[in-house]
C-alpha positions as CSV (number, residue, x, y, z in Angstrom):
1,M,175.3,206.3,410.2
2,F,174.2,206.0,413.8
3,R,176.5,203.1,414.4
4,R,179.5,204.9,412.8
5,L,179.0,207.9,414.9
6,I,178.9,205.9,418.1
7,E,182.0,203.9,417.2
8,N,184.1,207.0,416.4
9,V,183.0,209.5,419.1
10,S,185.9,208.6,421.4
11,F,188.6,209.0,418.7
12,S,187.3,212.0,416.8
13,P,185.4,214.6,418.8
14,A,185.0,216.6,415.5
15,L,182.3,214.2,414.6
16,V,180.0,215.9,417.1
17,G,179.4,218.6,414.5
18,Q,178.4,216.0,412.0
19,L,176.0,214.6,414.6
20,G,174.3,218.0,414.8
21,F,174.0,218.1,411.0
22,Y,172.5,214.7,410.9
23,A,170.0,215.7,413.6
24,R,168.8,218.6,411.5
25,R,168.3,216.3,408.5
26,L,166.3,213.9,410.6
27,K,164.0,216.7,411.7
28,Q,163.4,217.7,408.0
29,E,162.8,214.0,407.1
30,E,160.3,213.6,410.0
31,A,158.3,216.7,408.7
32,T,158.2,215.3,405.2
33,R,157.0,211.9,406.3
34,R,154.4,213.5,408.6
35,I,153.0,215.4,405.6
36,G,152.9,212.1,403.6
37,L,151.1,210.3,406.4
38,I,148.5,213.1,406.5
39,F,147.8,213.0,402.7
40,T,147.7,209.2,402.8
41,A,145.0,209.3,405.5
42,L,143.0,211.9,403.6
43,A,143.3,209.8,400.4
44,L,141.9,206.7,402.3
45,V,139.0,208.8,403.5
46,V,138.1,209.7,399.9
47,Q,138.6,206.1,398.8
48,S,136.2,204.8,401.4
49,V,133.5,207.2,400.2
50,A,134.0,205.9,396.6
51,V,133.9,202.3,397.8
52,F,130.9,202.4,400.1
53,S,128.8,204.9,398.0
54,A,127.6,203.0,394.9
55,P,127.5,205.1,391.7
56,E,124.2,205.8,390.1
57,A,123.5,205.3,386.4
58,A,123.3,208.4,384.2
59,N,119.7,207.5,383.1
60,A,118.4,205.6,386.2
61,A,114.9,207.0,386.5
62,S,111.9,207.6,384.2
63,G,108.4,209.0,384.4
64,N,107.3,205.4,383.5
65,D,108.5,204.2,386.9
66,M,105.8,203.2,389.4
67,I,108.4,204.0,392.1
68,Y,110.5,206.8,390.7
69,G,114.1,205.8,390.5
70,G,113.4,202.3,391.6
71,I,114.1,200.6,394.9
72,S,117.2,199.4,396.7
73,S,115.6,197.2,399.3
74,H,112.5,195.3,400.3
75,A,111.8,197.9,403.1
76,E,111.9,200.7,400.5
77,M,109.2,199.0,398.5
78,M,107.0,198.6,401.6
79,T,107.5,202.3,402.4
80,A,106.4,203.2,398.8
81,Y,103.3,201.0,399.2
82,D,102.3,202.8,402.5
83,R,103.0,206.3,401.1
84,D,102.2,206.2,397.4
85,Q,98.4,206.0,396.6
86,K,99.0,205.4,392.9
87,F,101.3,202.4,393.6
88,R,98.8,201.0,396.1
89,N,96.0,201.4,393.5
90,V,97.9,199.3,391.0
91,M,98.6,196.6,393.6
92,N,94.9,196.6,394.5
93,M,93.9,196.3,390.9
94,A,96.2,193.3,390.4
95,G,94.9,191.7,393.6
96,I,98.1,191.9,395.6
97,T,97.9,192.5,399.3
98,R,100.3,194.2,401.7
99,S,101.0,191.0,403.5
100,E,101.8,189.2,400.2
101,L,104.3,192.0,399.4
102,A,105.8,191.7,402.9
103,K,106.3,187.9,402.3
104,A,108.0,188.4,398.9
105,D,111.7,187.7,398.5
106,T,114.5,189.3,396.4
107,T,115.7,187.2,393.4
108,Y,116.4,187.4,389.7
109,V,113.8,186.7,387.0
110,N,114.3,186.0,383.3
111,N,111.6,187.8,381.2
112,L,111.2,184.7,379.0
113,E,110.5,182.4,382.1
114,F,106.8,182.0,381.0
115,G,107.6,182.2,377.2
116,T,106.0,184.7,374.8
117,G,102.4,183.4,374.7
118,S,99.4,184.4,376.7
119,N,101.2,183.4,379.9
120,A,104.3,185.7,379.3
121,W,105.5,188.1,381.9
122,R,103.8,191.4,381.6
123,S,105.3,194.6,383.0
124,Y,103.2,197.7,384.1
125,G,104.1,201.3,383.8
126,Y,102.5,204.8,383.8
127,H,103.4,205.6,380.1
128,S,102.3,203.9,376.9
129,R,105.3,202.3,375.1
130,F,103.8,200.0,372.5
131,S,100.6,199.6,370.5
132,S,97.6,197.4,371.3
133,A,98.5,195.3,368.2
134,Q,101.8,194.5,370.0
135,G,99.9,193.4,373.1
136,E,99.8,196.6,375.2
137,I,96.7,197.1,377.4
138,K,95.4,200.2,379.1
139,H,94.1,199.8,382.7
140,N,92.2,202.0,385.1
141,A,93.4,201.3,388.7
142,D,90.8,203.3,390.7
143,G,91.5,206.5,388.7
144,T,95.2,205.7,388.1
145,T,96.0,205.0,384.4
146,V,98.5,202.3,383.9
147,F,99.7,200.3,380.9
148,S,100.8,196.7,380.7
149,R,102.7,195.0,377.9
150,P,104.7,191.8,377.4
151,H,108.1,192.5,378.9
152,Y,109.9,190.6,376.1
153,L,109.1,193.6,373.8
154,Y,112.0,195.3,375.6
155,G,114.3,192.5,374.6
156,R,114.3,188.7,375.0
157,G,116.2,186.8,377.7
158,L,116.7,189.7,380.1
159,N,117.6,188.8,383.7
160,M,116.1,191.4,386.1
161,K,116.5,191.9,389.8
162,V,113.1,191.7,391.4
163,I,111.1,191.1,394.6
164,R,109.0,188.0,393.9
165,G,106.0,186.8,395.7
166,Y,102.7,184.9,395.3
167,S,99.2,186.3,395.0
168,E,96.2,184.2,396.1
169,K,93.8,186.3,393.9
170,L,96.0,186.1,390.8
171,G,96.7,182.4,391.5
172,S,100.2,183.0,390.3
173,D,103.5,184.7,391.1
174,F,104.1,188.5,390.8
175,A,107.3,190.5,390.9
176,I,108.4,194.1,391.6
177,Q,111.4,195.2,389.5
178,Y,114.2,196.8,391.5
179,S,115.3,199.3,388.8
180,C,111.9,201.0,388.4
181,G,109.4,199.6,391.0
182,N,107.2,198.4,388.1
183,L,104.9,195.4,388.7
184,W,105.3,192.1,386.7
185,T,102.5,189.5,386.4
186,P,102.3,186.4,384.2
187,G,99.2,185.3,382.3
188,T,96.6,182.9,383.7
189,P,98.6,179.9,385.2
190,T,97.9,176.5,383.7
191,P,98.6,173.1,385.3
192,P,102.1,171.9,384.4
193,P,102.2,169.5,381.5
194,P,103.4,166.0,382.0
195,P,107.2,165.6,381.8
196,P,108.3,165.3,378.2
197,P,110.0,162.2,376.9
198,P,113.8,162.3,376.8
199,P,114.8,164.5,373.9
200,P,116.6,162.8,371.0
201,A,120.3,163.3,370.6
202,P,121.3,166.5,369.0
203,V,122.5,166.2,365.4
204,A,124.4,168.7,363.2
205,E,125.6,168.3,359.6
206,C,126.9,170.3,356.7
207,D,124.6,169.6,353.7
208,L,125.6,171.7,350.7
209,L,127.9,174.4,349.3
210,T,127.1,176.1,346.0
211,A,129.2,178.6,344.1
212,I,126.9,181.3,342.6
213,R,128.1,183.4,339.7
214,V,127.2,187.1,340.2
215,S,129.0,188.4,337.1
216,D,132.0,187.6,335.0
217,T,134.5,187.8,337.9
218,K,132.2,188.0,340.9
219,Y,131.0,185.0,342.9
220,K,129.2,184.3,346.1
221,F,128.6,181.1,348.0
222,R,125.4,179.5,349.4
223,A,125.9,177.1,352.2
224,K,123.3,174.9,353.9
225,A,123.6,173.0,357.2
226,R,121.2,171.0,359.4
227,A,120.9,171.2,363.2
228,E,118.3,169.2,365.0
229,N,117.2,168.1,368.4
230,G,118.7,171.0,370.2
231,A,121.9,171.3,368.2
232,T,122.8,174.9,367.1
233,I,124.8,176.5,364.3
234,S,127.0,179.5,365.1
235,K,129.3,180.2,362.1
236,Y,130.1,179.3,358.4
237,T,133.6,179.5,357.1
238,V,134.2,179.2,353.3
239,V,137.8,178.7,352.1
240,V,138.5,179.4,348.4
241,T,141.7,177.9,346.8
242,N,143.1,178.3,343.3
243,S,144.3,175.5,341.0
244,A,147.7,175.4,342.8
245,G,146.0,174.7,346.1
246,K,146.8,178.2,347.6
247,T,144.1,179.9,349.7
248,V,142.9,183.1,347.9
249,K,140.0,184.0,350.1
250,T,138.4,183.1,353.4
251,L,134.8,184.1,354.0
252,S,133.1,184.0,357.4
253,V,129.4,184.3,358.2
254,S,128.3,184.3,361.8
255,S,124.7,183.0,361.7
256,S,122.4,180.4,363.4
257,N,120.4,179.9,360.2
258,S,120.4,176.7,358.2
259,D,120.9,178.5,354.9
260,V,123.3,181.4,354.4
261,T,124.8,183.3,351.5
262,T,128.2,185.0,351.6
263,E,129.2,188.4,350.4
264,D,130.4,188.8,346.7
265,I,134.1,188.3,346.0
266,T,136.1,189.2,342.9
267,L,138.3,186.5,341.4
268,E,140.8,186.4,338.5
269,P,139.9,184.0,335.6
270,G,141.0,180.5,336.4
271,S,139.9,177.3,338.2
272,Y,139.0,177.3,341.9
273,S,137.7,175.1,344.6
274,A,135.8,176.0,347.7
275,Q,135.0,174.2,351.0
276,V,132.7,175.3,353.8
277,T,133.2,174.3,357.5
278,V,130.2,174.8,359.8
279,A,130.8,175.6,363.5
280,T,128.1,173.8,365.5
281,S,127.4,172.9,369.1
282,Q,128.4,169.4,368.0
283,G,131.8,170.5,366.7
284,N,133.0,171.7,363.2
285,K,131.2,169.9,360.3
286,T,132.1,169.6,356.7
287,G,132.2,166.8,354.0
288,S,132.1,165.9,350.4
289,K,128.7,167.7,349.9
290,C,130.3,170.9,351.3
291,K,132.9,171.1,348.6
292,T,132.6,172.6,345.1
293,S,134.7,173.5,342.1
294,F,134.2,176.3,339.5
295,T,135.9,178.3,336.8
296,V,136.0,182.0,336.3
297,P,135.9,182.6,332.6
298,T,137.4,185.5,330.6
299,P,134.2,186.2,328.5
300,G,131.3,187.8,330.3
301,V,127.7,188.6,329.9
302,S,125.1,190.2,332.2
303,V,121.4,190.6,332.2
304,T,119.3,193.1,334.3
305,K,115.6,193.2,334.7
306,K,113.1,195.8,336.1
307,V,109.3,196.1,336.3
308,N,107.9,199.5,335.3
309,G,111.5,200.8,335.7
310,K,111.8,199.6,339.3
311,E,113.2,196.6,341.1
312,I,109.8,196.0,342.7
313,D,106.4,197.5,341.8
314,Q,102.7,197.0,342.7
315,V,100.3,196.1,339.9
316,D,96.6,195.7,339.5
317,V,94.6,192.8,338.2
318,N,93.9,192.8,334.5
319,E,96.0,195.9,333.8
320,D,99.2,195.8,331.7
321,F,102.6,196.4,333.1
322,T,106.1,196.2,331.5
323,Y,109.2,194.2,332.3
324,Q,112.4,195.9,331.0
325,I,115.3,193.6,330.1
326,V,118.9,194.6,329.2
327,V,121.6,192.2,328.1
328,K,125.2,193.4,328.0
329,N,128.5,191.9,326.9
330,T,130.8,192.5,329.8
331,G,133.7,190.5,328.5
332,S,136.5,191.2,326.1
333,T,135.3,188.9,323.2
334,T,132.3,188.9,320.9
335,L,129.6,186.6,322.0
336,R,127.7,184.4,319.6
337,D,124.2,182.9,319.9
338,V,123.3,184.6,323.2
339,V,120.0,183.0,324.4
340,V,117.8,185.0,326.7
341,T,114.9,183.2,328.4
342,D,112.2,184.4,330.8
343,E,109.5,182.1,332.3
344,Q,106.3,183.8,333.4
345,P,105.6,183.5,337.1
346,A,102.4,182.2,338.7
347,G,99.6,184.8,338.6
348,V,101.2,186.7,335.7
349,T,100.7,186.2,331.9
350,F,103.1,187.5,329.2
351,R,101.0,189.3,326.5
352,S,103.6,190.5,324.0
353,A,107.4,191.2,323.6
354,S,109.3,193.8,321.6
355,D,111.4,191.0,320.1
356,G,111.7,187.2,320.3
357,S,108.8,184.8,320.9
358,I,106.4,183.7,323.7
359,A,105.6,179.9,323.8
360,N,104.7,177.6,326.6
361,D,104.5,180.5,329.1
362,T,108.2,181.4,328.3
363,W,109.7,184.3,326.4
364,T,112.8,183.3,324.4
365,H,115.1,185.3,322.2
366,T,118.5,184.6,320.6
367,I,121.0,187.3,319.9
368,A,123.2,186.2,317.0
369,S,126.2,188.4,317.9
370,L,127.0,190.8,320.7
371,A,130.2,192.9,320.6
372,P,132.2,193.7,323.7
373,G,130.5,196.4,325.7
374,A,127.4,196.3,323.5
375,T,123.9,196.1,325.0
376,K,120.4,194.9,323.8
377,S,117.2,196.1,325.4
378,Y,113.8,194.4,325.3
379,E,110.3,195.0,326.8
380,L,107.8,192.4,327.9
381,I,104.1,193.4,328.3
382,A,102.5,191.4,331.1
383,R,99.3,191.3,333.1
384,A,98.3,190.0,336.5
385,T,95.4,187.6,336.1
386,E,94.2,186.9,339.7
387,T,94.5,188.0,343.3
388,V,96.6,185.9,345.7
389,S,96.9,185.2,349.4
390,A,98.9,187.6,351.6
391,D,101.9,185.3,351.8
392,Q,102.1,185.0,348.0
393,S,101.6,188.6,347.1
394,K,105.2,189.2,346.0
395,T,106.0,187.3,342.9
396,T,109.6,187.1,341.6
397,N,110.2,186.9,337.8
398,T,113.7,185.7,336.7
399,V,115.3,186.3,333.3
400,C,118.5,184.4,332.4
401,V,121.1,184.6,329.6
402,D,123.3,181.9,328.3
403,T,126.0,181.7,325.7
404,G,128.3,178.9,324.6
405,S,131.3,181.3,324.9
406,I,131.1,181.1,328.8
407,D,131.2,178.0,330.9
408,G,128.2,177.2,333.1
409,Q,124.4,177.4,332.5
410,P,122.9,179.9,332.7
411,D,125.6,182.6,332.6
412,D,123.7,185.3,334.4
413,C,120.2,185.9,335.8
414,D,118.4,188.8,337.4
415,D,115.1,189.2,339.2
416,A,112.2,191.7,339.2
417,V,109.4,191.5,341.8
418,V,105.8,192.4,341.3
419,E,103.3,192.8,344.2
420,L,100.1,191.1,343.1
421,P,96.7,192.3,344.4
422,E,95.9,190.5,347.7
423,N,92.8,188.3,348.2
424,E,89.9,190.0,349.9
425,I,87.6,188.4,352.5
426,R,84.2,189.2,354.0
427,V,84.3,189.6,357.7
428,C,82.1,191.0,360.5
429,D,83.2,194.4,361.7
430,L,82.7,194.0,365.5
431,V,82.7,197.7,366.1
432,N,80.1,198.8,363.5
433,N,78.3,195.4,363.5
434,E,78.3,195.2,359.7
435,M,79.9,192.9,357.1
436,I,82.8,194.5,355.3
437,T,85.4,193.5,352.8
438,I,89.1,193.7,353.7
439,R,92.4,192.3,352.6
440,E,93.6,189.1,354.2
441,S,96.5,190.8,355.9
442,E,94.2,193.4,357.5
443,F,92.3,190.8,359.6
444,D,92.5,191.7,363.3
445,E,90.7,189.2,365.6
446,N,90.1,192.0,368.1
447,I,87.8,193.9,365.7
448,H,86.9,191.3,363.1
449,S,85.1,188.0,363.0
450,N,84.8,185.3,360.4
451,D,81.4,184.3,361.7
452,P,78.7,186.3,359.9
453,D,76.3,185.7,362.9
454,D,78.5,188.1,364.9
455,C,77.1,190.9,362.8
456,V,73.5,189.8,363.2
457,R,71.8,191.5,366.2
458,I,68.7,189.9,367.6
459,Q,66.3,190.7,370.4
460,V,65.7,188.1,372.9
461,C,64.1,187.8,376.3
462,D,66.7,187.6,379.1
463,L,65.2,184.9,381.3
464,A,67.2,186.1,384.3
465,T,66.1,189.7,384.3
466,D,62.7,189.4,382.5
467,T,64.0,192.1,380.1
468,V,64.2,192.3,376.3
469,I,67.8,192.7,375.3
470,T,69.9,192.9,372.1
471,I,72.6,190.3,371.6
472,R,74.7,189.0,368.8
473,K,73.1,186.0,367.1
474,S,76.2,183.9,367.9
475,E,75.7,184.6,371.6
476,F,72.2,183.1,371.9
477,D,71.9,180.5,374.7
478,D,68.7,178.5,375.1
479,D,69.3,178.2,378.8
480,K,69.5,182.0,379.2
481,H,67.4,183.5,376.4
482,S,64.1,183.0,374.7
483,R,63.2,184.1,371.2
484,N,59.6,184.7,372.4
485,L,59.7,188.3,373.4
486,D,56.3,188.1,374.9
487,E,57.9,186.3,377.8
488,C,59.4,189.6,378.9
489,E,57.5,192.7,380.0
490,K,60.4,195.1,379.5
491,I,62.8,195.8,376.7
492,Q,66.3,197.2,376.7
493,V,66.9,200.0,374.2
494,C,69.4,202.7,373.2
495,D,68.1,206.2,374.0
496,L,69.2,208.1,370.8
497,E,69.1,211.5,372.5
498,S,71.1,210.8,375.7
499,G,73.2,208.0,374.2
500,E,72.4,205.8,377.2
501,I,71.1,202.2,377.4
502,I,67.8,202.2,379.3
503,T,65.1,199.7,380.1
504,I,61.5,200.7,379.3
505,A,58.1,199.1,379.2
506,R,57.4,197.5,375.9
507,N,54.5,199.9,375.2
508,D,56.8,203.0,375.7
509,Y,59.0,202.1,372.7
510,D,59.3,205.0,370.2
511,S,61.3,204.2,367.0
512,E,62.2,207.9,366.6
513,K,63.6,208.2,370.2
514,H,64.9,204.6,370.7
515,S,66.9,202.0,369.0
516,D,66.1,198.4,369.7
517,D,69.8,197.6,369.3
518,A,71.3,198.5,372.6
519,A,74.8,198.2,371.2
520,D,74.1,201.5,369.3
521,C,74.6,203.3,372.6
522,V,78.1,201.9,373.2
523,P,80.7,204.7,372.5
524,A,83.2,203.7,369.9
525,V,85.9,206.3,369.5
526,S,89.0,205.0,367.8
527,E,92.5,206.6,367.9
528,S,95.0,206.6,365.1
529,K,98.1,208.5,364.2
530,E,100.6,209.1,361.3
531,A,104.1,210.5,361.3
532,T,105.7,212.3,358.3
533,N,109.3,213.3,357.9
534,I,108.9,216.7,356.2
535,T,112.6,217.2,355.8
536,Q,113.0,214.0,353.8
537,D,110.4,214.8,351.1
538,G,107.3,214.0,353.2
539,T,108.2,210.3,353.6
540,D,106.5,208.1,356.1
541,A,108.7,208.8,359.2
542,T,108.5,205.2,360.3
543,T,110.2,203.9,357.1
544,V,113.3,206.1,357.2
545,T,116.0,207.0,359.7
546,A,115.6,210.5,361.2
547,Q,118.7,212.7,361.0
548,A,119.8,215.6,363.2
549,G,117.6,218.7,362.5
550,D,114.8,216.8,360.7
551,V,111.3,218.1,361.1
552,I,108.6,215.5,361.8
553,K,104.8,216.1,361.5
554,Y,102.5,214.1,363.7
555,T,98.8,213.8,362.8
556,I,96.5,212.3,365.5
557,T,92.9,211.5,364.7
558,L,89.8,210.6,366.7
559,T,86.9,208.9,364.9
560,N,83.5,208.1,366.3
561,R,82.7,204.7,364.8
562,G,79.5,204.3,366.9
563,K,75.9,205.3,366.4
564,V,75.6,208.1,369.0
565,A,77.6,211.1,369.9
566,A,80.7,210.4,372.0
567,E,83.5,212.3,373.7
568,G,87.1,211.9,372.9
569,S,90.4,213.2,374.4
570,F,93.5,214.3,372.5
571,V,96.4,213.6,374.8
572,E,99.9,212.8,373.4
573,Q,102.6,211.3,375.7
574,L,105.9,212.7,374.3
575,D,108.5,211.8,376.9
576,D,110.3,209.4,374.6
577,V,110.1,211.7,371.6
578,L,111.5,214.7,373.6
579,E,114.7,212.8,374.4
580,Y,115.8,213.5,370.8
581,A,113.5,216.4,369.7
582,S,111.8,219.5,370.8
583,I,108.3,220.7,369.9
584,L,108.4,223.1,367.0
585,N,104.7,223.8,366.6
586,E,102.2,222.7,369.3
587,G,99.2,223.0,366.8
588,G,97.0,224.8,369.4
589,G,97.7,222.2,372.1
590,E,98.9,222.8,375.7
591,F,102.2,221.3,376.7
592,D,102.7,220.0,380.3
593,S,106.5,220.2,380.8
594,E,106.3,218.0,384.0
595,A,104.2,215.2,382.5
596,K,105.7,215.6,379.0
597,T,102.2,215.5,377.5
598,L,100.6,217.7,374.7
599,S,96.9,217.9,375.0
600,W,93.9,219.7,373.5
601,P,90.4,220.3,374.9
602,D,88.0,217.2,374.8
603,V,85.7,217.1,371.8
604,T,82.2,215.7,371.2
605,L,82.0,213.7,368.0
606,A,78.8,213.0,366.2
607,A,78.3,209.5,364.8
608,G,80.8,208.9,362.0
609,E,82.6,212.2,362.7
610,S,86.4,212.5,362.8
611,E,88.7,215.3,364.1
612,S,92.4,215.6,363.8
613,R,95.2,217.6,365.5
614,I,98.6,218.3,364.0
615,F,101.8,219.2,365.7
616,T,105.5,219.1,364.6
617,V,108.8,218.4,366.4
618,K,112.3,219.1,365.3
619,L,115.3,216.8,366.1
620,A,118.2,218.3,367.9
621,S,121.0,219.7,365.8
622,T,123.3,217.2,367.7
623,I,121.7,213.9,368.5
624,P,122.3,213.2,372.3
625,A,124.4,210.2,373.1
626,G,122.7,209.6,376.5
627,A,122.9,206.1,378.0
628,Q,120.0,203.7,377.5
629,G,117.6,203.8,380.4
630,V,118.1,201.4,383.3
631,S,114.5,201.4,384.6
632,D,112.9,202.1,381.1
633,A,114.7,200.2,378.3
634,A,112.9,202.4,375.7
635,S,114.6,205.5,377.0
636,Y,117.5,206.8,374.8
637,D,117.4,203.6,372.6
638,C,117.8,205.5,369.3
639,V,114.1,205.1,368.6
640,M,111.3,207.7,369.2
641,I,108.2,205.9,370.2
642,N,104.8,207.4,371.0
643,T,101.3,205.9,370.9
644,F,97.9,207.2,370.0
645,G,95.9,204.2,369.1
646,N,98.7,202.8,367.1
647,A,102.4,203.1,368.0
648,T,104.8,205.0,365.7
649,E,108.5,204.1,365.9
650,V,110.9,206.5,364.3
651,D,114.5,205.3,364.1
652,V,117.1,208.0,365.0
653,N,120.6,208.3,363.6
654,C,122.4,208.2,366.9
655,P,126.2,209.1,367.3
656,A,128.6,206.2,366.6
657,V,129.6,206.3,370.3
658,K,126.3,204.8,371.2
659,G,127.5,201.6,369.6
660,V,130.0,201.2,372.5
661,E,127.0,201.0,374.9
662,T,126.0,197.6,373.6
663,T,129.6,196.2,373.8
664,V,131.1,197.7,377.0
665,K,128.7,198.0,379.9
666,E,131.1,199.2,382.6
667,L,134.8,199.6,383.4
668,P,136.6,196.7,385.3
669,T,136.3,197.0,389.1
670,T,138.5,195.6,391.8
671,G,135.8,195.7,394.4
672,P,135.8,197.2,398.0
673,T,137.8,194.4,399.5
674,A,140.8,194.8,397.2
675,N,140.7,198.6,397.5
676,M,140.7,198.5,401.3
677,I,143.5,195.9,401.5
678,F,145.7,198.1,399.2
679,G,144.9,201.2,401.3
680,G,145.7,199.4,404.5
681,V,149.1,198.3,403.2
682,L,149.9,201.8,401.9
683,L,149.0,203.3,405.3
684,A,151.1,200.7,407.2
685,V,154.2,201.5,405.0
686,V,153.9,205.3,405.4
687,T,153.3,204.9,409.2
688,Y,156.4,202.7,409.5
689,F,158.8,205.2,407.9
690,Y,157.3,208.1,409.9
691,A,157.8,206.1,413.2
692,R,161.4,205.2,412.2
693,S,162.3,208.8,411.6
694,R,160.9,209.6,415.1
695,Q,163.0,206.8,416.6
696,L,166.2,207.9,415.0
697,K,165.6,211.5,416.1
698,T,165.2,210.4,419.7
699,E,168.4,208.3,419.6
700,V,170.5,211.2,418.2
701,R,169.0,213.5,420.9
702,L,170.1,211.0,423.6
703,I,173.7,210.7,422.2
704,R,174.0,214.5,422.1
705,R,172.8,214.7,425.7
706,D,175.3,212.1,426.9
707,L,178.2,213.9,425.1
708,N,177.3,217.2,426.7
709,S,177.1,215.6,430.2
710,G,180.5,213.7,429.7
711,H,179.1,210.2,429.8
712,L,180.8,209.3,426.5
713,Q,184.6,209.6,427.1
714,S,187.6,208.6,425.0
């Protein structure tokens, strides 16, 4: 346009008017591009804030944090050490000095670095998260209560950002977790073992495929594989083809197990073949052993079995119970000579049957004819004859039915399970110092001993202090003790009135005031709790999934298991429970909204006395879908956990959207570099067009000035 105007000015003066129109349009264009430049600059300012200010997780802090909200730098941890007495108390308890913290470096640590044994990484926090049976320990750090537990309880193989250093007192590494400021320490370090010999080469093979008939037309498949020397299994794929070689079903089972069973499938009558291919770290494996053929017949028969009307039931020794057996013709033809057999399992004796005969520990009955749809029912009276070990307490009894009208043997089977009484053992109760009888599965090495001498208290002369003391018989040491009490002038006793262990002259002993067993003065208050889902028919709340609006009753109990009066405290930490529920009835307790604790006044319990407190909570009408905690993995994890002696874990029916949390952790990000490059290019383009408009406006102004002054002539 500009060039055309210049070329034609001398021949057509009328174009001077068009030049004025063009000048006005350029002025409007300049204003528009100026506004665009301003908005682009403002957008870049907002973008820079988003780039350089990192977003914070929705659930980034917890009352369990030793440094609330975690840390973002080494310097921030040192500031917390200098300002926070509680954090400093925990470091002192662990034997970690300020200079050792200052020398520590930022890195990443896997929580399985030291395995899952006694040397595993332990993390510390201010709240109880697990039970003592799971490995949680309560510590007193100069008045600050702190709990430690194996970190793998939060999930195995987690990589966490930490500040890692070495403690001379610990004799091992320590770590401070960035997301919460919590301390990590491993167990007692041990010298590294000698290097292992080179591992054998990994091996993986497919071993077996079996077609299992579930009913007339339903089948499932059992596949076995072998993976050794580091080889792994990831998936089983079973392909079922008909007699024409056409694939009718493909079944996949993602599993690392060496023995898997597929889901049931329904097939039309006919002949079929199946082959399994196992995906392993050594490639896909199959073979002749992993192929099978089978036929789906038209006739059908089924058998079902229950014990006392249930799939599984608990029975007592030397008391009769009943197996119920039902045989049904599920096919379309009359079955002849249907044979039903049931072999008695170990620990159980068949006593009588409603029909058929019992011989050689097996019940057998033949049904001469069974019409389509008809059923036959039978009862077997049985009795458990002996107790068994804990791992053998569940005994499966299988009944099978077979008829010549259907291919295969047997044609159908079904199981019923009885829980046999468990063996009992005599152990020493280390709390009460007495021999008791418990079930094998109840044995806890922390409070029980298999050595009867641990329950025998003896008085000895302590050669180091010249005092008569009471010890366990198993603790006697000839170098430290003497059985001749005359070698000591003083004796150690329990003052039954004050509940204190004191040392007195031998002649001052009074059996009515004193106990010669000093252990009788050791307070022994145990804590326990139960949770009941009132809404779901009073069921144990730890065995069912809590729904929105459910009411759960908690009962916490203190029991004095010692010989003298002892004090106990009722304090319930409810921060994890209150993420999904609210307190419905405090049961006379006092709720601390800041600490999220429910507490009652301390009590004094006489020997053998117990006291309980009851409170109820109600789940929200809409279960929150809050994100799982960053610093505390137990926060908003769809489980309500609280501990009073033992931990109760109540599963919560969370919204389906929570499932996304485990799959999609965050949206894709381009990063600050890509964002700033894009913004710079956009600003350059907008600036260029604005500058070009300014230049054209100036050129038109110069042309108009030259025309007005007569410099451009025809």
